[in-house]
C-alpha positions in Angstrom: 0.0 0.0 0.0 1.3 3.5 -0.9 2.5 5.4 2.2 0.0 8.3 1.6 -2.9 5.9 1.2 -1.9 4.0 4.4 -1.7 7.3 6.2 -5.2 8.3 5.0 -6.6 5.0 6.3 -5.0 5.5 9.7 -6.4 9.0 9.8 -10.0 7.9 8.9 -10.0 4.9 11.2 -8.6 7.0 14.1 -11.2 9.7 13.5 -14.0 7.2 13.6 -12.7 5.6 16.8 -12.5 9.0 18.5 -16.0 9.8 17.4 -17.3 6.5 18.7 -15.5 6.9 22.0 -16.9 10.4 22.5 -20.6 9.3 22.0 -20.5 5.9 23.8 -21.3 5.7 27.5 -18.7 4.1 29.9 -21.0 1.1 30.4 -21.6 0.5 26.6 -20.1 -2.7 25.3 -17.5 -2.2 22.6 -18.8 -2.7 19.0 -17.8 -5.9 17.4 -14.6 -5.5 15.4 -15.0 -5.2 11.6 -12.9 -7.8 9.7 -9.9 -6.5 7.9 -11.0 -5.7 4.3 -9.5 -8.1 1.7 -9.4 -5.2 -0.9 -9.3 -1.5 -0.4 -12.7 -0.9 -2.1 -15.6 -2.3 -4.1 -16.9 -0.2 -7.1 -20.2 -1.1 -8.8 -21.4 -0.4 -12.3 -24.8 -1.7 -13.5 -28.5 -1.6 -13.8 -31.3 -2.6 -11.3 -29.5 -5.8 -10.5 -26.9 -3.6 -8.7 -28.7 -0.3 -8.0 -28.6 0.6 -4.3 -30.4 4.0 -4.5 -29.1 5.9 -7.5 -32.6 6.2 -9.1 -34.0 7.7 -5.8 -32.3 10.9 -7.0 -33.7 10.8 -10.6 -37.0 11.5 -12.3 -38.0 8.0 -13.3 -40.6 5.3 -13.0 -37.8 2.8 -12.3 -37.6 3.4 -8.5 -37.7 1.0 -5.6 -38.0 3.6 -2.8 -41.4 2.5 -1.6 -42.8 -0.5 0.3 -42.8 -3.4 0.1 -39.3 -3.1 -1.4 -36.7 -3.5 1.3 -39.1 -5.1 3.8 -36.6 -7.9 4.5 -33.5 -5.7 4.2 -31.3 -5.1 7.3 -33.1 -1.8 8.0 -36.6 -3.2 7.0 -37.3 -0.3 4.8 -37.0 0.6 1.1 -33.6 1.8 0.0 -33.7 1.8 -3.8 -32.8 -1.9 -4.1 -35.0 -3.9 -6.4 -35.5 -6.7 -4.0 -37.3 -7.6 -0.8 -33.8 -7.6 0.8 -30.2 -7.6 -0.2 -28.8 -7.7 -3.7 -25.6 -9.6 -4.7 -23.2 -6.7 -4.2 -24.3 -6.4 -0.6 -23.4 -10.0 0.1 -20.1 -9.6 -1.8 -19.2 -6.4 0.2 -19.7 -8.4 3.4 -17.5 -11.2 2.1 -14.8 -8.6 1.3 -15.0 -7.1 4.8 -16.3 -3.8 3.4 -19.4 -1.8 4.3 -22.4 -1.7 1.9 -21.3 0.5 -1.0 -23.2 3.9 -1.2 -24.7 5.4 -4.4 -22.4 7.8 -6.3 -25.1 10.5 -6.5 -25.6 10.5 -2.8 -21.9 10.9 -2.2 -21.6 13.6 -4.9 -24.4 15.6 -3.3 -22.8 15.4 0.1 -19.5 16.6 -1.2 -21.3 19.5 -2.9 -19.2 22.5 -3.7 -16.9 22.1 -0.7 -13.9 21.3 -2.8 -11.8 18.2 -2.8 -10.1 16.8 0.3 -10.1 14.0 2.8 -13.5 14.9 4.2 -15.1 15.0 0.8 -13.8 11.5 -0.3 -14.5 9.8 3.1 -17.6 8.2 1.7 -15.8 7.1 -1.5 -12.6 5.6 -0.1 -14.0 2.1 0.3 -16.1 2.1 -2.9 -18.9 3.7 -4.8 -22.0 2.3 -6.5 -22.8 3.9 -9.9 -25.5 1.4 -10.9 -28.8 2.8 -12.2 -32.1 0.9 -12.7 -33.3 0.8 -16.4 -29.7 1.7 -17.6 -28.3 -0.2 -20.5 -25.2 -0.6 -22.6 -26.9 1.4 -25.3 -27.5 4.9 -23.8 -31.1 5.2 -24.8 -32.1 1.7 -23.5 -34.7 2.2 -20.7 -35.5 5.8 -21.6 -39.2 5.0 -21.8 -39.1 4.8 -18.0 -37.5 8.2 -17.5 -34.0 9.3 -16.4 -31.2 6.9 -15.8 -27.4 6.7 -15.9 -26.2 4.7 -18.8 -23.1 2.5 -18.9 -21.1 5.2 -20.7 -22.2 7.8 -18.2 -21.4 5.5 -15.2 -17.9 5.0 -16.6 -17.5 8.8 -16.9 -18.5 9.0 -13.2 -15.8 6.5 -12.3 -13.3 8.7 -14.2 -14.6 11.7 -12.2 -14.1 9.7 -8.9 -10.6 8.8 -10.0 -9.8 12.4 -10.6 -11.2 13.4 -7.2 -9.1 10.7 -5.5 -6.1 11.8 -7.4 -6.5 15.4 -6.2 -7.1 14.4 -2.6 -4.5 11.5 -2.3 -2.1 12.0 -5.2 -2.0 10.2 -8.5 0.1 7.3 -7.2 -2.2 6.6 -4.3 -5.3 6.8 -6.5 -3.8 4.4 -9.0 -2.8 2.0 -6.3 -6.3 2.1 -4.8 -8.0 1.3 -8.2 -5.5 -1.4 -9.1 -6.1 -3.3 -5.9 -9.9 -2.8 -5.7 -12.7 -4.9 -7.3 -15.0 -3.5 -9.9 -18.3 -5.3 -10.3 -20.2 -4.8 -13.6 -23.8 -6.1 -14.1 -25.7 -4.5 -17.0 -27.3 -5.5 -20.3 -30.8 -6.8 -19.6 -32.5 -3.5 -20.4 -31.0 -3.5 -23.9 -33.3 -6.4 -24.6 -36.2 -5.7 -22.2 -36.6 -2.0 -23.1 -35.0 -1.8 -26.5 -34.5 -4.8 -28.8 -37.5 -6.9 -27.7 -39.7 -3.7 -27.9 -38.2 -3.1 -31.4 -37.5 0.6 -30.6 -36.9 2.6 -33.7 -37.2 -0.6 -35.8 -34.0 -2.0 -34.4 -34.9 -5.6 -35.3 -35.0 -4.6 -39.0 -31.5 -3.2 -38.8 -29.8 -5.9 -36.6 -30.3 -9.6 -36.4 -29.9 -10.8 -32.8 -26.3 -11.9 -33.2 -25.5 -8.5 -34.8 -27.1 -6.7 -32.0 -25.2 -8.7 -29.5 -21.9 -7.9 -31.2 -22.8 -4.2 -31.0 -23.5 -4.5 -27.3 -20.3 -6.5 -26.5 -18.1 -4.2 -28.6 -19.4 -1.2 -26.6 -18.8 -3.1 -23.4 -15.3 -3.8 -24.4 -14.6 -0.1 -25.1 -15.9 0.9 -21.7 -13.8 -1.8 -20.0 -10.8 -0.4 -21.9 -11.7 3.1 -20.6 -11.7 1.6 -17.1 -8.3 -0.1 -17.7 -6.9 3.3 -18.8 -7.6 4.6 -15.2 -5.8 1.6 -13.6 -8.8 -0.7 -13.1 -7.4 -4.2 -13.1 -9.8 -6.6 -11.3 -13.3 -6.9 -12.8 -16.2 -9.2 -12.1 -18.3 -9.1 -15.3 -21.7 -10.6 -14.8 -23.6 -12.3 -17.6 -27.3 -11.9 -18.1 -29.9 -14.0 -16.2 -32.5 -16.1 -18.0 -34.6 -13.1 -18.9 -37.1 -15.4 -20.8 -38.0 -17.0 -17.4 -39.0 -13.7 -15.8 -42.7 -13.5 -14.8 -43.2 -10.5 -17.0 -42.4 -12.5 -20.2 -44.3 -15.6 -19.0 -47.3 -13.3 -18.8 -46.6 -11.3 -22.0 -45.9 -14.4 -24.2 -48.7 -16.5 -22.8 -46.7 -19.3 -21.2 -49.2 -22.0 -20.4 -47.5 -23.9 -17.6 -44.6 -21.7 -16.7 -42.3 -22.7 -19.5 -39.6 -20.1 -20.2 -39.6 -18.2 -23.5 -36.9 -19.9 -25.5 -36.6 -17.1 -28.1 -35.6 -14.6 -25.5 -33.3 -17.0 -23.6 -31.5 -18.0 -26.8 -30.7 -14.4 -27.6 -29.4 -13.9 -24.0 -27.3 -17.1 -24.2 -25.7 -15.8 -27.4 -24.9 -12.4 -25.7 -23.4 -14.2 -22.7 -21.2 -16.3 -25.0 -19.9 -13.2 -26.8 -19.3 -11.5 -23.5 -17.3 -14.4 -22.1 -15.3 -14.6 -25.3 -14.5 -10.9 -25.1 -13.4 -11.0 -21.5 -11.0 -13.9 -22.3 -9.6 -12.0 -25.2 -9.2 -8.9 -23.2 -7.2 -10.8 -20.5 -4.9 -12.2 -23.2 -4.2 -8.8 -24.6 -3.8 -7.2 -21.2 -1.9 -9.7 -19.0 -1.7 -7.2 -16.1 -5.5 -7.3 -15.7 -8.1 -9.9 -14.8 -11.7 -9.9 -16.0 -13.6 -12.8 -14.6 -16.9 -13.5 -16.4 -19.6 -14.9 -14.2 -22.4 -16.8 -15.8 -25.6 -15.6 -14.1 -27.6 -17.6 -16.6 -25.9 -20.9 -15.5 -26.3 -20.1 -11.8 -30.0 -19.1 -12.2 -30.9 -22.2 -14.3 -29.4 -24.4 -11.6 -31.7 -22.8 -9.1 -34.8 -23.1 -11.4 -34.0 -26.8 -12.1 -33.3 -27.7 -8.5 -35.8 -25.5 -6.6 -36.6 -28.1 -3.9 -32.9 -28.4 -3.0 -32.7 -24.7 -2.5 -36.0 -24.6 -0.6 -38.2 -22.7 -3.2 -41.8 -23.5 -3.6 -42.3 -21.7 -7.0 -40.0 -20.7 -9.8 -42.6 -19.0 -11.9 -44.8 -16.7 -9.7 -43.5 -13.4 -8.5 -43.9 -12.8 -4.8 -45.2 -9.3 -5.6 -47.3 -8.4 -8.6 -50.6 -8.8 -10.4 -51.9 -11.1 -13.2 -50.8 -14.5 -14.1 -47.4 -15.3 -12.6 -47.5 -11.8 -11.1 -46.0 -10.5 -14.3 -48.6 -8.0 -15.3 -47.7 -5.1 -13.1 -44.7 -4.0 -11.1 -44.8 -4.3 -7.3 -46.3 -1.0 -6.1 -48.3 -1.8 -2.9 -47.5 -3.9 0.2 -50.8 -5.7 -0.3 -49.6 -7.1 -3.6 -46.7 -9.1 -1.9 -46.7 -12.6 -0.6 -46.0 -13.3 3.1 -42.8 -15.3 2.6 -40.5 -14.1 -0.2 -37.9 -16.8 0.6 -40.2 -19.4 -0.9 -40.1 -17.6 -4.3 -37.4 -17.3 -6.9 -38.9 -14.0 -8.2 -39.6 -11.0 -6.1 -41.3 -8.9 -8.8 -41.9 -9.2 -12.6 -38.1 -9.0 -13.3 -36.1 -9.2 -10.2 -35.1 -12.2 -7.9 -35.6 -12.4 -4.2 -33.0 -11.9 -1.5 -32.7 -15.7 -1.2 -31.7 -16.0 -4.9 -29.3 -13.1 -4.7 -27.6 -14.7 -1.7 -27.1 -18.0 -3.7 -25.7 -16.1 -6.7 -23.4 -14.1 -4.6 -22.1 -17.3 -2.9 -21.3 -18.6 -6.4 -19.5 -15.5 -7.5 -17.5 -15.6 -4.3 -16.5 -19.3 -4.3 -18.7 -21.4 -6.6 -20.3 -22.7 -3.5 -23.4 -24.1 -5.2 -22.4 -24.2 -8.8 -19.4 -22.8 -10.7 -20.3 -19.5 -12.3 -17.1 -17.5 -12.8 -14.3 -18.0 -15.4 -11.4 -18.2 -15.0 -11.5 -17.2 -11.3 -14.1 -16.7 -8.6 -13.9 -13.6 -6.5 -12.3 -15.3 -3.6 -9.3 -16.2 -5.7 -9.3 -12.9 -7.6 -8.7 -10.9 -4.5 -5.5 -12.9 -3.8 -4.2 -12.5 -7.3 -1.1 -10.4 -7.7 -1.1 -8.6 -11.0 
């Protein structure tokens, strides 16, 4: 660790200890020690699979800031996460010994116009979450729902964060921080849900599915190269889940007995294959970096095919929604939700429950239930010396 960065960590931890000592009564038991972080920070780029509150600050219909979202979260209240509880990045932050990663827009608003210094980057030093619900790889994907922060805009925000850290810590310390930290990227579903499958601007006439996938993956590669240029070296790149099994599409396509929509899943599988190939190629061309592709589709299908082993009662019906499979309308009222989300794979028309997110996070971390990540799971990536 660079001397300046080490000094900053000591300063921040000492300030927190002094603050805690000043407010605690003499008889208060000491708080449990937090485990030593395995990496300096966790940075998150993505869509609603990774959003922890970005869209709470935007004018959009894609918001999860109302009940019953978050009812099973640690605070038992909505936070902006599209789940009844935690999402995968929460479980992974815990595994890494880090606090839950705050939204970039929240941190940016707190910093305000106060300038750049230790106080302003305190909330960013262990990671920032840039993910925005409805966002896609294509900038206009999801625009039908209102404002969002696209992949390209999120990468620009990462670049802004790097500049802030460089000004506060020095270029060498900021580079060291980014090189040793983990970047989690989960985005792409909305390019199908809100763009290609809706045939926005006649896109299906201009691109066959495989051509559209190549467009998406080439854009993703360029953004990963932009991250590489600011010293990002360790990336968890999530593939897409079986979108054709979501309650929304079971309802829309008239699935009779809960059969997944093969047409949609086949397009997604093709995208995932191209994404995995791109990540392997990038690693070969940049041996000082490690992108690990994690097959969300593979991990999700394992859950769907083995629901009893995982304790799920239904793999088709959303816990919260209306219509057949709960896929007709987004979860908007507490009365729409089932009593026990842990028995369901799906929380709402598109998003999995906390229970599924926990399983997928375990697989990203160590392949505990099924191997998802290639060539390395996160547990081994953090130990990797590049």
